[in-house]
Biopython code that builds the backbone (N, CA, C, O; Angstrom):
import numpy as np
from Bio.PDB.StructureBuilder import StructureBuilder

atoms = [
    (1, "MET", "N", (-47.582, 114.599, 156.738)),
    (1, "MET", "CA", (-47.874, 113.337, 156.079)),
    (1, "MET", "C", (-47.797, 112.160, 157.039)),
    (1, "MET", "O", (-48.330, 111.089, 156.750)),
    (2, "GLY", "N", (-47.150, 112.344, 158.157)),
    (2, "GLY", "CA", (-47.028, 111.234, 159.088)),
    (2, "GLY", "C", (-45.797, 110.379, 158.860)),
    (2, "GLY", "O", (-45.721, 109.262, 159.373)),
    (3, "ILE", "N", (-44.827, 110.881, 158.097)),
    (3, "ILE", "CA", (-43.600, 110.126, 157.878)),
    (3, "ILE", "C", (-42.402, 110.797, 158.537)),
    (3, "ILE", "O", (-41.292, 110.263, 158.529)),
    (4, "GLY", "N", (-42.640, 111.972, 159.105)),
    (4, "GLY", "CA", (-41.566, 112.712, 159.757)),
    (4, "GLY", "C", (-41.316, 112.232, 161.170)),
    (4, "GLY", "O", (-42.135, 111.529, 161.761)),
    (5, "LEU", "N", (-40.184, 112.619, 161.694)),
    (5, "LEU", "CA", (-39.823, 112.256, 163.060)),
    (5, "LEU", "C", (-40.111, 113.419, 163.988)),
    (5, "LEU", "O", (-39.942, 114.580, 163.617)),
    (6, "GLU", "N", (-40.545, 113.104, 165.188)),
    (6, "GLU", "CA", (-40.741, 114.106, 166.218)),
    (6, "GLU", "C", (-39.653, 113.928, 167.249)),
    (6, "GLU", "O", (-39.264, 112.807, 167.576)),
    (7, "ARG", "N", (-39.168, 115.038, 167.754)),
    (7, "ARG", "CA", (-38.095, 114.997, 168.748)),
    (7, "ARG", "C", (-38.513, 115.843, 169.942)),
    (7, "ARG", "O", (-39.134, 116.896, 169.797)),
    (8, "ARG", "N", (-38.159, 115.360, 171.110)),
    (8, "ARG", "CA", (-38.468, 116.117, 172.315)),
    (8, "ARG", "C", (-37.382, 115.861, 173.343)),
    (8, "ARG", "O", (-36.890, 114.744, 173.500)),
    (9, "ARG", "N", (-37.026, 116.928, 174.036)),
    (9, "ARG", "CA", (-36.031, 116.839, 175.103)),
    (9, "ARG", "C", (-36.559, 117.652, 176.281)),
    (9, "ARG", "O", (-37.082, 118.752, 176.106)),
    (10, "SER", "N", (-36.419, 117.112, 177.450)),
    (10, "SER", "CA", (-36.852, 117.796, 178.653)),
    (10, "SER", "C", (-35.624, 118.072, 179.515)),
    (10, "SER", "O", (-34.937, 117.152, 179.958)),
    (11, "GLY", "N", (-35.366, 119.354, 179.743)),
    (11, "GLY", "CA", (-34.202, 119.713, 180.543)),
    (11, "GLY", "C", (-32.923, 119.228, 179.892)),
    (11, "GLY", "O", (-32.717, 119.408, 178.691)),
    (12, "GLY", "N", (-32.062, 118.610, 180.693)),
    (12, "GLY", "CA", (-30.798, 118.099, 180.169)),
    (12, "GLY", "C", (-30.873, 116.630, 179.818)),
    (12, "GLY", "O", (-29.847, 115.997, 179.572)),
    (13, "GLY", "N", (-32.086, 116.074, 179.792)),
    (13, "GLY", "CA", (-32.252, 114.652, 179.519)),
    (13, "GLY", "C", (-31.984, 114.273, 178.084)),
    (13, "GLY", "O", (-31.708, 115.121, 177.237)),
    (14, "ALA", "N", (-32.070, 112.999, 177.831)),
    (14, "ALA", "CA", (-31.841, 112.469, 176.487)),
    (14, "ALA", "C", (-32.976, 112.877, 175.550)),
    (14, "ALA", "O", (-34.117, 113.061, 175.974)),
    (15, "GLU", "N", (-32.645, 113.013, 174.293)),
    (15, "GLU", "CA", (-33.638, 113.349, 173.279)),
    (15, "GLU", "C", (-34.439, 112.107, 172.920)),
    (15, "GLU", "O", (-33.866, 111.046, 172.671)),
    (16, "ARG", "N", (-35.764, 112.234, 172.893)),
    (16, "ARG", "CA", (-36.639, 111.143, 172.467)),
    (16, "ARG", "C", (-37.049, 111.395, 171.028)),
    (16, "ARG", "O", (-37.387, 112.519, 170.657)),
    (17, "VAL", "N", (-37.018, 110.343, 170.220)),
    (17, "VAL", "CA", (-37.368, 110.450, 168.802)),
    (17, "VAL", "C", (-38.398, 109.381, 168.484)),
    (17, "VAL", "O", (-38.241, 108.227, 168.884)),
    (18, "TRP", "N", (-39.463, 109.760, 167.759)),
    (18, "TRP", "CA", (-40.482, 108.803, 167.357)),
    (18, "TRP", "C", (-41.198, 109.300, 166.107)),
    (18, "TRP", "O", (-41.107, 110.477, 165.758)),
    (19, "VAL", "N", (-41.902, 108.408, 165.444)),
    (19, "VAL", "CA", (-42.699, 108.767, 164.273)),
    (19, "VAL", "C", (-44.032, 109.316, 164.773)),
    (19, "VAL", "O", (-44.672, 108.728, 165.645)),
    (20, "ALA", "N", (-44.434, 110.434, 164.217)),
    (20, "ALA", "CA", (-45.678, 111.079, 164.621)),
    (20, "ALA", "C", (-46.865, 110.143, 164.415)),
    (20, "ALA", "O", (-46.924, 109.418, 163.422)),
    (21, "GLN", "N", (-47.805, 110.159, 165.349)),
    (21, "GLN", "CA", (-48.982, 109.313, 165.250)),
    (21, "GLN", "C", (-50.119, 109.979, 164.484)),
    (21, "GLN", "O", (-50.937, 109.297, 163.866)),
    (22, "TYR", "N", (-50.171, 111.301, 164.523)),
    (22, "TYR", "CA", (-51.224, 112.009, 163.803)),
    (22, "TYR", "C", (-50.765, 112.249, 162.373)),
    (22, "TYR", "O", (-49.606, 112.588, 162.135)),
    (23, "ALA", "N", (-51.660, 112.075, 161.441)),
    (23, "ALA", "CA", (-51.274, 112.242, 160.044)),
    (23, "ALA", "C", (-52.498, 112.194, 159.151)),
    (23, "ALA", "O", (-53.586, 111.795, 159.566)),
    (24, "ASN", "N", (-52.289, 112.608, 157.923)),
    (24, "ASN", "CA", (-53.273, 112.412, 156.874)),
    (24, "ASN", "C", (-53.035, 110.992, 156.369)),
    (24, "ASN", "O", (-52.100, 110.762, 155.601)),
    (25, "ARG", "N", (-53.852, 110.052, 156.781)),
    (25, "ARG", "CA", (-53.632, 108.632, 156.496)),
    (25, "ARG", "C", (-53.548, 108.328, 155.002)),
    (25, "ARG", "O", (-52.739, 107.501, 154.580)),
    (26, "MET", "N", (-54.369, 108.985, 154.213)),
    (26, "MET", "CA", (-54.355, 108.718, 152.779)),
    (26, "MET", "C", (-53.033, 109.193, 152.166)),
    (26, "MET", "O", (-52.418, 108.477, 151.375)),
    (27, "LEU", "N", (-52.604, 110.401, 152.535)),
    (27, "LEU", "CA", (-51.350, 110.925, 152.011)),
    (27, "LEU", "C", (-50.166, 110.076, 152.468)),
    (27, "LEU", "O", (-49.234, 109.840, 151.700)),
    (28, "LYS", "N", (-50.205, 109.618, 153.720)),
    (28, "LYS", "CA", (-49.155, 108.752, 154.244)),
    (28, "LYS", "C", (-49.093, 107.446, 153.444)),
    (28, "LYS", "O", (-48.006, 106.985, 153.095)),
    (29, "SER", "N", (-50.230, 106.863, 153.159)),
    (29, "SER", "CA", (-50.279, 105.620, 152.382)),
    (29, "SER", "C", (-49.752, 105.826, 150.968)),
    (29, "SER", "O", (-49.059, 104.964, 150.427)),
    (30, "VAL", "N", (-50.078, 106.957, 150.376)),
    (30, "VAL", "CA", (-49.634, 107.248, 149.015)),
    (30, "VAL", "C", (-48.109, 107.373, 148.963)),
    (30, "VAL", "O", (-47.470, 106.770, 148.100)),
    (31, "ILE", "N", (-47.526, 108.144, 149.872)),
    (31, "ILE", "CA", (-46.077, 108.364, 149.814)),
    (31, "ILE", "C", (-45.316, 107.092, 150.187)),
    (31, "ILE", "O", (-44.270, 106.815, 149.601)),
    (32, "LEU", "N", (-45.813, 106.316, 151.143)),
    (32, "LEU", "CA", (-45.143, 105.058, 151.475)),
    (32, "LEU", "C", (-45.291, 104.046, 150.335)),
    (32, "LEU", "O", (-44.377, 103.262, 150.081)),
    (33, "GLY", "N", (-46.433, 104.060, 149.651)),
    (33, "GLY", "CA", (-46.622, 103.195, 148.488)),
    (33, "GLY", "C", (-45.687, 103.579, 147.348)),
    (33, "GLY", "O", (-45.161, 102.716, 146.646)),
    (34, "ALA", "N", (-45.486, 104.880, 147.170)),
    (34, "ALA", "CA", (-44.556, 105.343, 146.137)),
    (34, "ALA", "C", (-43.130, 104.909, 146.469)),
    (34, "ALA", "O", (-42.363, 104.545, 145.578)),
    (35, "ALA", "N", (-42.784, 104.947, 147.737)),
    (35, "ALA", "CA", (-41.450, 104.500, 148.162)),
    (35, "ALA", "C", (-41.282, 103.009, 147.888)),
    (35, "ALA", "O", (-40.246, 102.583, 147.379)),
    (36, "LYS", "N", (-42.299, 102.214, 148.225)),
    (36, "LYS", "CA", (-42.231, 100.774, 147.965)),
    (36, "LYS", "C", (-42.081, 100.490, 146.475)),
    (36, "LYS", "O", (-41.310, 99.613, 146.085)),
    (37, "SER", "N", (-42.807, 101.220, 145.648)),
    (37, "SER", "CA", (-42.721, 101.027, 144.194)),
    (37, "SER", "C", (-41.346, 101.384, 143.660)),
    (37, "SER", "O", (-40.790, 100.657, 142.837)),
    (38, "ALA", "N", (-40.795, 102.495, 144.122)),
    (38, "ALA", "CA", (-39.465, 102.914, 143.661)),
    (38, "ALA", "C", (-38.408, 101.905, 144.073)),
    (38, "ALA", "O", (-37.501, 101.598, 143.300)),
    (39, "ILE", "N", (-38.525, 101.389, 145.288)),
    (39, "ILE", "CA", (-37.562, 100.402, 145.789)),
    (39, "ILE", "C", (-37.673, 99.107, 144.981)),
    (39, "ILE", "O", (-36.665, 98.527, 144.581)),
    (40, "ALA", "N", (-38.907, 98.665, 144.749)),
    (40, "ALA", "CA", (-39.138, 97.396, 144.038)),
    (40, "ALA", "C", (-38.694, 97.470, 142.581)),
    (40, "ALA", "O", (-38.187, 96.489, 142.036)),
    (41, "SER", "N", (-38.880, 98.621, 141.952)),
    (41, "SER", "CA", (-38.524, 98.729, 140.531)),
    (41, "SER", "C", (-37.014, 98.793, 140.335)),
    (41, "SER", "O", (-36.516, 98.368, 139.293)),
    (42, "GLY", "N", (-36.282, 99.308, 141.301)),
    (42, "GLY", "CA", (-34.820, 99.376, 141.207)),
    (42, "GLY", "C", (-34.354, 100.274, 140.087)),
    (42, "GLY", "O", (-35.159, 100.809, 139.325)),
    (43, "GLY", "N", (-33.040, 100.436, 139.992)),
    (43, "GLY", "CA", (-32.476, 101.227, 138.918)),
    (43, "GLY", "C", (-32.788, 102.706, 138.982)),
    (43, "GLY", "O", (-32.829, 103.372, 137.948)),
    (44, "ASN", "N", (-33.012, 103.238, 140.186)),
    (44, "ASN", "CA", (-33.294, 104.660, 140.352)),
    (44, "ASN", "C", (-32.616, 105.155, 141.629)),
    (44, "ASN", "O", (-32.236, 104.346, 142.475)),
    (45, "PRO", "N", (-32.461, 106.458, 141.781)),
    (45, "PRO", "CA", (-31.759, 106.987, 142.954)),
    (45, "PRO", "C", (-32.408, 106.618, 144.288)),
    (45, "PRO", "O", (-31.716, 106.465, 145.294)),
    (46, "PHE", "N", (-33.730, 106.474, 144.299)),
    (46, "PHE", "CA", (-34.413, 106.132, 145.548)),
    (46, "PHE", "C", (-34.114, 104.694, 145.959)),
    (46, "PHE", "O", (-33.913, 104.415, 147.141)),
    (47, "ALA", "N", (-34.082, 103.775, 144.984)),
    (47, "ALA", "CA", (-33.725, 102.381, 145.270)),
    (47, "ALA", "C", (-32.273, 102.301, 145.725)),
    (47, "ALA", "O", (-31.938, 101.499, 146.597)),
    (48, "ASP", "N", (-31.418, 103.120, 145.144)),
    (48, "ASP", "CA", (-30.010, 103.160, 145.547)),
    (48, "ASP", "C", (-29.868, 103.649, 146.987)),
    (48, "ASP", "O", (-29.073, 103.112, 147.759)),
    (49, "GLN", "N", (-30.652, 104.677, 147.340)),
    (49, "GLN", "CA", (-30.635, 105.165, 148.724)),
    (49, "GLN", "C", (-31.051, 104.051, 149.671)),
    (49, "GLN", "O", (-30.408, 103.827, 150.697)),
    (50, "TYR", "N", (-32.117, 103.359, 149.327)),
    (50, "TYR", "CA", (-32.622, 102.275, 150.168)),
    (50, "TYR", "C", (-31.534, 101.225, 150.393)),
    (50, "TYR", "O", (-31.278, 100.824, 151.528)),
    (51, "GLU", "N", (-30.907, 100.790, 149.326)),
    (51, "GLU", "CA", (-29.856, 99.776, 149.442)),
    (51, "GLU", "C", (-28.699, 100.267, 150.306)),
    (51, "GLU", "O", (-28.151, 99.508, 151.106)),
    (52, "ARG", "N", (-28.328, 101.537, 150.145)),
    (52, "ARG", "CA", (-27.244, 102.097, 150.945)),
    (52, "ARG", "C", (-27.611, 102.099, 152.430)),
    (52, "ARG", "O", (-26.789, 101.741, 153.273)),
    (53, "TRP", "N", (-28.849, 102.503, 152.750)),
    (53, "TRP", "CA", (-29.277, 102.547, 154.153)),
    (53, "TRP", "C", (-29.376, 101.148, 154.751)),
    (53, "TRP", "O", (-29.038, 100.951, 155.918)),
    (54, "ILE", "N", (-29.833, 100.182, 153.972)),
    (54, "ILE", "CA", (-29.887, 98.798, 154.452)),
    (54, "ILE", "C", (-28.468, 98.304, 154.732)),
    (54, "ILE", "O", (-28.218, 97.673, 155.758)),
    (55, "HIS", "N", (-27.554, 98.590, 153.830)),
    (55, "HIS", "CA", (-26.152, 98.188, 153.989)),
    (55, "HIS", "C", (-25.532, 98.838, 155.233)),
    (55, "HIS", "O", (-24.666, 98.246, 155.878)),
    (56, "GLU", "N", (-25.974, 100.049, 155.564)),
    (56, "GLU", "CA", (-25.464, 100.757, 156.741)),
    (56, "GLU", "C", (-26.084, 100.254, 158.039)),
    (56, "GLU", "O", (-25.688, 100.681, 159.123)),
    (57, "GLY", "N", (-27.059, 99.344, 157.933)),
    (57, "GLY", "CA", (-27.622, 98.734, 159.123)),
    (57, "GLY", "C", (-29.000, 99.211, 159.555)),
    (57, "GLY", "O", (-29.483, 98.812, 160.614)),
    (58, "LEU", "N", (-29.641, 100.055, 158.758)),
    (58, "LEU", "CA", (-30.998, 100.473, 159.103)),
    (58, "LEU", "C", (-31.976, 99.328, 158.866)),
    (58, "LEU", "O", (-31.736, 98.465, 158.022)),
    (59, "THR", "N", (-33.056, 99.323, 159.599)),
    (59, "THR", "CA", (-34.085, 98.318, 159.357)),
    (59, "THR", "C", (-34.788, 98.645, 158.040)),
    (59, "THR", "O", (-34.811, 99.805, 157.626)),
    (60, "PRO", "N", (-35.359, 97.645, 157.380)),
    (60, "PRO", "CA", (-36.083, 97.928, 156.132)),
    (60, "PRO", "C", (-37.189, 98.960, 156.317)),
    (60, "PRO", "O", (-37.411, 99.788, 155.434)),
    (61, "ARG", "N", (-37.873, 98.925, 157.432)),
    (61, "ARG", "CA", (-38.960, 99.877, 157.687)),
    (61, "ARG", "C", (-38.431, 101.312, 157.758)),
    (61, "ARG", "O", (-39.008, 102.223, 157.165)),
    (62, "THR", "N", (-37.338, 101.500, 158.483)),
    (62, "THR", "CA", (-36.763, 102.830, 158.610)),
    (62, "THR", "C", (-36.191, 103.306, 157.282)),
    (62, "THR", "O", (-36.362, 104.468, 156.913)),
    (63, "ALA", "N", (-35.520, 102.426, 156.570)),
    (63, "ALA", "CA", (-34.974, 102.786, 155.262)),
    (63, "ALA", "C", (-36.092, 103.171, 154.300)),
    (63, "ALA", "O", (-35.950, 104.120, 153.529)),
    (64, "ARG", "N", (-37.210, 102.433, 154.343)),
    (64, "ARG", "CA", (-38.359, 102.741, 153.475)),
    (64, "ARG", "C", (-38.939, 104.107, 153.823)),
    (64, "ARG", "O", (-39.288, 104.874, 152.926)),
    (65, "ARG", "N", (-39.047, 104.422, 155.107)),
    (65, "ARG", "CA", (-39.549, 105.744, 155.511)),
    (65, "ARG", "C", (-38.593, 106.845, 155.073)),
    (65, "ARG", "O", (-39.028, 107.923, 154.668)),
    (66, "ASN", "N", (-37.285, 106.576, 155.153)),
    (66, "ASN", "CA", (-36.309, 107.558, 154.689)),
    (66, "ASN", "C", (-36.460, 107.811, 153.200)),
    (66, "ASN", "O", (-36.340, 108.950, 152.748)),
    (67, "VAL", "N", (-36.722, 106.760, 152.434)),
    (67, "VAL", "CA", (-36.951, 106.920, 150.996)),
    (67, "VAL", "C", (-38.200, 107.773, 150.775)),
    (67, "VAL", "O", (-38.204, 108.655, 149.917)),
    (68, "ALA", "N", (-39.252, 107.517, 151.538)),
    (68, "ALA", "CA", (-40.478, 108.310, 151.410)),
    (68, "ALA", "C", (-40.205, 109.775, 151.727)),
    (68, "ALA", "O", (-40.716, 110.662, 151.043)),
    (69, "ARG", "N", (-39.404, 110.037, 152.758)),
    (69, "ARG", "CA", (-39.043, 111.419, 153.092)),
    (69, "ARG", "C", (-38.237, 112.050, 151.960)),
    (69, "ARG", "O", (-38.440, 113.216, 151.622)),
    (70, "SER", "N", (-37.333, 111.284, 151.383)),
    (70, "SER", "CA", (-36.527, 111.781, 150.275)),
    (70, "SER", "C", (-37.407, 112.107, 149.068)),
    (70, "SER", "O", (-37.207, 113.126, 148.408)),
    (71, "GLN", "N", (-38.370, 111.249, 148.785)),
    (71, "GLN", "CA", (-39.290, 111.514, 147.676)),
    (71, "GLN", "C", (-40.114, 112.770, 147.954)),
    (71, "GLN", "O", (-40.302, 113.600, 147.064)),
    (72, "ALA", "N", (-40.601, 112.909, 149.176)),
    (72, "ALA", "CA", (-41.393, 114.088, 149.526)),
    (72, "ALA", "C", (-40.551, 115.353, 149.393)),
    (72, "ALA", "O", (-41.032, 116.366, 148.884)),
    (73, "ALA", "N", (-39.298, 115.304, 149.847)),
    (73, "ALA", "CA", (-38.417, 116.468, 149.736)),
    (73, "ALA", "C", (-38.144, 116.804, 148.273)),
    (73, "ALA", "O", (-38.089, 117.976, 147.902)),
    (74, "THR", "N", (-37.974, 115.779, 147.449)),
    (74, "THR", "CA", (-37.736, 115.997, 146.021)),
    (74, "THR", "C", (-38.955, 116.639, 145.365)),
    (74, "THR", "O", (-38.827, 117.591, 144.595)),
    (75, "MET", "N", (-40.136, 116.110, 145.676)),
    (75, "MET", "CA", (-41.361, 116.675, 145.102)),
    (75, "MET", "C", (-41.578, 118.111, 145.574)),
    (75, "MET", "O", (-41.971, 118.972, 144.788)),
    (76, "TRP", "N", (-41.321, 118.368, 146.857)),
    (76, "TRP", "CA", (-41.480, 119.719, 147.402)),
    (76, "TRP", "C", (-40.540, 120.689, 146.678)),
    (76, "TRP", "O", (-40.948, 121.792, 146.314)),
    (77, "SER", "N", (-39.298, 120.283, 146.470)),
    (77, "SER", "CA", (-38.332, 121.135, 145.786)),
    (77, "SER", "C", (-38.759, 121.410, 144.349)),
    (77, "SER", "O", (-38.649, 122.541, 143.875)),
    (78, "MET", "N", (-39.246, 120.384, 143.655)),
    (78, "MET", "CA", (-39.702, 120.559, 142.279)),
    (78, "MET", "C", (-40.856, 121.548, 142.215)),
    (78, "MET", "O", (-40.893, 122.415, 141.342)),
    (79, "TRP", "N", (-41.796, 121.415, 143.144)),
    (79, "TRP", "CA", (-42.960, 122.302, 143.163)),
    (79, "TRP", "C", (-42.545, 123.726, 143.516)),
    (79, "TRP", "O", (-42.980, 124.685, 142.878)),
    (80, "LYS", "N", (-41.705, 123.854, 144.529)),
    (80, "LYS", "CA", (-41.283, 125.161, 145.014)),
    (80, "LYS", "C", (-40.516, 125.941, 143.952)),
    (80, "LYS", "O", (-40.713, 127.148, 143.806)),
    (81, "HIS", "N", (-39.646, 125.262, 143.213)),
    (81, "HIS", "CA", (-38.813, 125.929, 142.228)),
    (81, "HIS", "C", (-39.343, 125.829, 140.802)),
    (81, "HIS", "O", (-38.751, 126.389, 139.879)),
    (82, "GLY", "N", (-40.450, 125.123, 140.618)),
    (82, "GLY", "CA", (-41.020, 124.970, 139.284)),
    (82, "GLY", "C", (-40.090, 124.224, 138.342)),
    (82, "GLY", "O", (-40.030, 124.518, 137.148)),
    (83, "SER", "N", (-39.368, 123.260, 138.889)),
    (83, "SER", "CA", (-38.386, 122.539, 138.084)),
    (83, "SER", "C", (-38.889, 121.144, 137.716)),
    (83, "SER", "O", (-39.937, 120.698, 138.184)),
    (84, "VAL", "N", (-38.128, 120.480, 136.881)),
    (84, "VAL", "CA", (-38.435, 119.113, 136.485)),
    (84, "VAL", "C", (-37.581, 118.157, 137.309)),
    (84, "VAL", "O", (-36.611, 118.562, 137.951)),
    (85, "TYR", "N", (-37.955, 116.892, 137.280)),
    (85, "TYR", "CA", (-37.233, 115.870, 138.033)),
    (85, "TYR", "C", (-35.831, 115.683, 137.466)),
    (85, "TYR", "O", (-35.657, 115.472, 136.266)),
    (86, "GLU", "N", (-34.841, 115.763, 138.341)),
    (86, "GLU", "CA", (-33.451, 115.525, 137.971)),
    (86, "GLU", "C", (-32.885, 114.466, 138.911)),
    (86, "GLU", "O", (-32.605, 114.766, 140.072)),
    (87, "PRO", "N", (-32.711, 113.230, 138.433)),
    (87, "PRO", "CA", (-32.248, 112.143, 139.293)),
    (87, "PRO", "C", (-30.962, 112.451, 140.050)),
    (87, "PRO", "O", (-30.795, 111.998, 141.182)),
    (88, "LYS", "N", (-30.059, 113.205, 139.454)),
    (88, "LYS", "CA", (-28.779, 113.496, 140.113)),
    (88, "LYS", "C", (-28.950, 114.362, 141.359)),
    (88, "LYS", "O", (-28.048, 114.422, 142.195)),
    (89, "ARG", "N", (-30.099, 115.034, 141.495)),
    (89, "ARG", "CA", (-30.323, 115.900, 142.652)),
    (89, "ARG", "C", (-31.016, 115.192, 143.810)),
    (89, "ARG", "O", (-31.176, 115.777, 144.881)),
    (90, "VAL", "N", (-31.419, 113.969, 143.615)),
    (90, "VAL", "CA", (-32.102, 113.221, 144.686)),
    (90, "VAL", "C", (-31.144, 113.040, 145.853)),
    (90, "VAL", "O", (-30.034, 112.532, 145.691)),
    (91, "GLY", "N", (-31.586, 113.461, 147.022)),
    (91, "GLY", "CA", (-30.775, 113.307, 148.223)),
    (91, "GLY", "C", (-29.699, 114.345, 148.387)),
    (91, "GLY", "O", (-28.924, 114.277, 149.341)),
    (92, "ALA", "N", (-29.622, 115.309, 147.485)),
    (92, "ALA", "CA", (-28.563, 116.311, 147.545)),
    (92, "ALA", "C", (-28.641, 117.176, 148.795)),
    (92, "ALA", "O", (-27.612, 117.513, 149.381)),
    (93, "SER", "N", (-29.847, 117.537, 149.204)),
    (93, "SER", "CA", (-29.967, 118.388, 150.388)),
    (93, "SER", "C", (-31.200, 118.041, 151.201)),
    (93, "SER", "O", (-31.864, 118.934, 151.728)),
    (94, "THR", "N", (-31.518, 116.752, 151.311)),
    (94, "THR", "CA", (-32.696, 116.359, 152.058)),
    (94, "THR", "C", (-32.515, 116.461, 153.546)),
    (94, "THR", "O", (-33.494, 116.567, 154.285)),
    (95, "GLY", "N", (-31.251, 116.432, 154.014)),
    (95, "GLY", "CA", (-31.001, 116.490, 155.442)),
    (95, "GLY", "C", (-31.286, 115.182, 156.149)),
    (95, "GLY", "O", (-31.284, 115.126, 157.379)),
    (96, "ILE", "N", (-31.531, 114.136, 155.392)),
    (96, "ILE", "CA", (-31.790, 112.834, 156.001)),
    (96, "ILE", "C", (-30.471, 112.212, 156.392)),
    (96, "ILE", "O", (-29.557, 112.097, 155.575)),
    (97, "ASN", "N", (-30.378, 111.820, 157.620)),
    (97, "ASN", "CA", (-29.153, 111.242, 158.136)),
    (97, "ASN", "C", (-29.453, 109.822, 158.592)),
    (97, "ASN", "O", (-30.374, 109.611, 159.382)),
    (98, "ALA", "N", (-28.700, 108.855, 158.116)),
    (98, "ALA", "CA", (-28.957, 107.449, 158.442)),
    (98, "ALA", "C", (-28.773, 107.162, 159.906)),
    (98, "ALA", "O", (-29.285, 106.153, 160.392)),
    (99, "SER", "N", (-28.057, 108.012, 160.644)),
    (99, "SER", "CA", (-27.827, 107.737, 162.055)),
    (99, "SER", "C", (-29.023, 108.100, 162.916)),
    (99, "SER", "O", (-29.028, 107.800, 164.110)),
    (100, "ARG", "N", (-30.032, 108.733, 162.348)),
    (100, "ARG", "CA", (-31.198, 109.130, 163.142)),
    (100, "ARG", "C", (-32.213, 108.040, 163.218)),
    (100, "ARG", "O", (-33.256, 108.210, 163.849)),
]
sb = StructureBuilder()
sb.init_structure("model")
sb.init_model(0)
sb.init_chain("A")
sb.init_seg("    ")
for serial, (resi, resn, name, xyz) in enumerate(atoms, 1):
    if name == "N":
        sb.init_residue(resn, " ", resi, " ")
    sb.init_atom(name, np.array(xyz, "f"), 0.0, 1.0, " ", f" {name:<3s}", serial, name[0])
structure = sb.get_structure()
């Protein structure tokens, strides 16, 4: 989707991290738009995640991308397991770490 991070390390050097440049532009726009809508509407687990990441010092752009990743992980889990949306499970095992 173009919202994931790419990591590369050469030898014993430092790890480089960046947002992938190649992506399905339409899908990327859709998921980032969904993140913006969830954040703006408030009162949901995704808006709560955003506020927590902002409070922890992430930039709004990075926090918004993290929300988009969280939404994508939630949708993937729902599709994979044939389950319905459960707000309490948002962020339970997304593996998103604010320090990245």
